[in-house]
C-alpha positions in Angstrom: 5.1 -40.3 1.7 3.8 -40.1 4.9 4.8 -42.5 8.0 2.1 -43.3 10.2 3.6 -45.8 12.9 0.7 -48.2 14.3 0.8 -50.7 17.2 -2.0 -53.2 17.7 -1.8 -56.8 19.2 -1.2 -59.9 16.8 -4.5 -61.5 16.7 -6.9 -62.4 13.9 -8.7 -59.0 14.2 -5.5 -57.2 12.7 -5.4 -59.6 10.0 -7.5 -56.9 7.6 -4.2 -54.5 8.1 -1.9 -57.5 7.1 -3.9 -57.8 3.7 -3.6 -54.1 3.4 -0.3 -54.1 4.0 0.6 -57.1 1.3 -1.7 -55.3 -1.1 0.4 -52.6 -1.2 -2.9 -50.3 -0.5 -1.5 -47.4 2.2 1.6 -47.0 -0.2 -0.4 -46.2 -2.9 -2.1 -43.0 -1.1 1.2 -42.0 0.3 1.3 -43.2 3.2 4.2 -45.4 4.9 2.4 -47.8 7.6 4.5 -49.2 9.6 2.7 -51.8 11.5 4.2 -53.1 14.7 2.9 -56.2 16.9 2.2 -55.6 20.6 1.6 -58.9 22.4 1.6 -57.2 25.8 -1.5 -55.6 24.6 -3.9 -52.5 25.7 -1.8 -51.0 28.8 1.8 -50.9 26.6 -0.1 -49.7 23.5 -1.6 -46.9 25.8 2.3 -46.3 26.8 3.5 -46.3 23.5 1.0 -43.8 22.3 2.2 -41.5 25.5 5.2 -41.9 24.9 4.8 -41.0 20.8 6.5 -44.2 20.1 3.7 -45.1 18.0 1.0 -42.5 16.5 -2.2 -44.8 16.1 -3.2 -47.9 18.2 -5.8 -50.5 16.9 -6.6 -50.6 20.9 -9.3 -52.1 23.5 -11.8 -49.4 24.1 -12.0 -49.8 27.6 -8.7 -49.6 27.9 -8.3 -45.6 26.3 -11.0 -44.4 27.3 -9.5 -44.9 30.7 -6.2 -44.0 30.1 -7.2 -40.9 27.8 -9.3 -39.7 31.2 -5.8 -40.4 33.1 -3.8 -38.1 30.8 -3.1 -39.9 27.3 -3.0 -37.3 25.3 -5.0 -39.3 22.4 -8.4 -39.3 20.2 -10.1 -42.3 19.4 -11.0 -41.6 16.0 -13.9 -44.3 15.0 -14.4 -48.1 16.1 -12.8 -50.8 14.5 -14.8 -53.4 15.8 -18.2 -52.9 17.1 -19.2 -56.4 18.4 -18.4 -57.0 22.2 -15.3 -58.8 23.1 -15.6 -62.6 24.4 -13.3 -63.0 27.4 -12.3 -66.4 28.5 -12.0 -66.7 32.4 -9.6 -69.0 32.6 -7.4 -71.0 35.3 -4.7 -73.3 35.4 -5.7 -76.7 34.0 -4.9 -78.8 36.7 -7.0 -77.1 39.1 -9.8 -79.2 40.4 -12.5 -75.9 40.3 -15.7 -75.9 38.9 -17.2 -72.7 39.8 -15.3 -69.6 39.8 -17.3 -68.5 43.0 -14.8 -70.7 44.9 -11.5 -68.7 43.6 -12.6 -65.5 45.6 -9.4 -64.1 46.6 -7.2 -65.5 44.0 -4.5 -63.7 42.4 -5.3 -62.4 38.6 -2.9 -62.8 36.1 -2.9 -59.5 34.0 -1.0 -58.3 30.7 -0.4 -55.0 32.1 -1.9 -52.2 34.6 -4.6 -50.4 32.2 -5.1 -53.1 30.1 -8.0 -55.4 29.4 -6.7 -58.5 31.6 -7.2 -55.9 33.7 -10.1 -53.6 33.4 -12.4 -56.6 32.6 -11.4 -58.1 36.2 -13.5 -56.0 38.1 -16.2 -56.5 36.2 -16.0 -60.5 36.7 -15.4 -58.9 40.4 -18.9 -57.5 40.2 -20.3 -60.4 38.4 -19.4 -62.5 41.6 -19.8 -60.2 44.4 -16.1 -59.6 45.0 -14.3 -56.9 46.7 -12.9 -54.8 43.6 -10.6 -52.8 46.4 -9.6 -56.6 47.4 -8.1 -57.8 44.1 -4.5 -59.3 43.9 -3.2 -59.2 40.2 0.0 -60.3 38.8 2.1 -58.5 35.9 3.0 -61.4 33.5 3.0 -59.1 30.4 1.6 -61.4 27.5 0.0 -64.9 27.0 2.9 -66.9 27.4 3.8 -65.3 30.5 0.2 -65.8 31.4 0.7 -69.2 31.1 4.1 -69.7 32.8 2.3 -67.7 36.2 -0.7 -70.1 36.3 2.0 -73.0 35.7 3.5 -71.9 38.5 0.7 -70.8 40.9 1.5 -67.4 40.8 -2.2 -66.4 39.8 -5.3 -68.6 39.8 -7.3 -66.6 37.1 -6.8 -65.2 33.8 -8.8 -63.2 31.5 -8.1 -63.3 27.6 -9.5 -63.0 24.3 -11.9 -66.7 24.6 -10.4 -67.9 20.4 -7.0 -66.9 21.0 -6.8 -69.0 24.0 -8.6 -72.1 22.5 -5.4 -74.0 21.9 -4.1 -73.4 25.3 -7.6 -74.9 26.5 -7.3 -78.1 24.4 -4.1 -79.1 25.2 -5.2 -79.1 28.8 -2.8 -76.2 30.0 -5.6 -73.5 30.7 -9.1 -74.6 31.8 -11.9 -71.9 31.2 -14.7 -71.8 33.6 -16.5 -69.2 32.1 -16.7 -66.3 29.6 -17.9 -62.7 29.6 -18.6 -60.2 27.0 -17.6 -56.5 27.1 -20.8 -54.5 27.5 -19.4 -52.1 24.2 -17.4 -52.5 21.2 -13.9 -54.0 21.1 -11.7 -52.1 19.5 -11.1 -48.5 18.5 -8.6 -46.8 16.2 -6.6 -44.2 18.4 -4.1 -41.5 17.2 -1.9 -39.0 19.5 -3.0 -35.5 19.0 0.0 -34.9 18.0 -0.4 -37.4 14.9 -3.8 -36.0 14.5 -2.2 -32.1 14.3 0.4 -33.0 12.0 -0.9 -35.9 10.2 -5.1 -35.3 9.5 -4.7 -36.3 6.2 -3.2 -39.4 5.9 -4.9 -40.9 9.0 -8.2 -40.0 7.6 -6.5 -42.1 3.7 -5.9 -45.0 6.4 -8.7 -45.0 8.1 -10.3 -45.0 4.4 -8.6 -47.6 3.4 -8.5 -49.9 6.5 -12.7 -49.4 6.8 -12.5 -51.2 2.7 -10.9 -53.7 3.9 -12.8 -54.8 6.6 -16.3 -53.8 4.9 -15.4 -57.2 2.3 -13.1 -59.2 5.1 -15.5 -62.1 6.2 -16.5 -62.2 2.4 -12.5 -63.2 1.2 -12.8 -66.8 0.2 -11.6 -69.9 2.3 -10.7 -66.6 5.3 -11.5 -68.4 7.8 -8.5 -71.2 6.7 -6.3 -68.4 6.1 -7.6 -66.8 9.9 -7.1 -71.0 11.3 -3.7 -71.5 9.6 -1.8 -67.3 10.5 -3.0 -67.8 14.0 -2.8 -71.5 14.4 -6.4 -71.8 15.3 -9.2 -74.5 14.7 -11.0 -73.7 11.4 -14.7 -74.1 13.5 -13.4 -72.1 16.2 -12.5 -69.2 13.7 -16.3 -69.5 11.8 -17.7 -69.1 15.4 -15.3 -66.1 16.0 -16.4 -64.6 12.1 -20.2 -65.1 12.8 -20.2 -63.2 16.1 -17.4 -60.5 14.6 -18.5 -57.1 13.2 -15.9 -54.9 12.1 -17.2 -50.9 11.9 -16.4 -47.3 10.3 -18.0 -45.7 13.0 -17.7 -43.7 15.6 -18.0 -44.5 19.2 -21.0 -42.9 20.6 -21.9 -40.9 23.1 -24.4 -44.1 24.6 -21.3 -46.1 24.7 -19.1 -44.0 26.1 -21.6 -43.5 29.2 -22.0 -47.4 29.6 -18.3 -47.8 29.8 -17.7 -44.8 32.5 -21.0 -46.0 34.1 -18.8 -49.8 34.7 -16.0 -47.9 35.6 -17.4 -45.5 38.1 -19.3 -48.6 39.9 -16.3 -50.4 40.4 -13.8 -47.7 41.1 -11.6 -47.3 38.2 -12.4 -43.8 37.6 -14.2 -41.1 40.1 -16.3 -39.0 37.4 -17.5 -39.0 33.9 -16.4 -36.9 31.4 -17.8 -35.3 28.3 -17.6 -37.7 24.4 -15.9 -34.5 22.8 -12.6 -35.5 25.1 -12.6 -38.2 23.9 -13.1 -38.8 20.5 -11.5 -36.8 17.5 -13.6 -36.7 13.5 -11.4 -36.4 11.0 -12.4 -35.6 7.3 -14.0 -38.4 5.3 -12.2 -39.3 2.3 -14.9 -40.1 -0.7 -14.0 -42.4 -3.0 -13.4 -39.7 -5.8 -11.1 -38.0 -3.9 -9.3 -41.6 -3.3 
């Protein structure tokens, strides 16, 4: 039995992993998959990959691309969610502002530096013509931390996945002024180069298993009510999310990387492009007969 330690956000995107774990699918393949919820998100998972606290992360595409460029010795194994992530742009519910343009110079709450909430704030700045180098940030770690920061006026803007924040918007704690979608796939599966070297076959089996679960995920009877109950969401919101979400078993394309790097260079996050082969690793494919 080979142990693979994996981290991911405690959100609806990762329910297929939990269903596979409940079914004992990984154990049957000789894999002891140890899942760890990481509510702090991509920035924290990047650090965990660097320190080898985890072997694998189901992580935001832009965040891990940036961190690999910055020296994280990990590689992307495949895309996990091909569809863009829809970010909600939130302000305190009590703030009497109707347009985001009124908040130029506001402090932005972010879970971690290098997280999606951090990186996407630069794309938001580009959209509104703000100066990226002048942006101010408040480190909040988690969604709960963001609620506290906005309520206490430590920050005035917060970007987070649109559907996971809907209950907070419904309660009037947050006000959503707009949404912004990533111009690239939402999530990828990345692994440390050490894990790739030592556990390549097990990682390939892991991908085969999770891809079988994501392939049929949206066809599971009553999956909308299951997700709603599990993550405290409204069924109607879950149905919208299911319609716009597409899982994947494909590798990251060079065209996608070019878009990410182009955006990063434009807002000053990175200074130069890197070749695709420095970011990805193609595992051997497991076919059904082998499995």
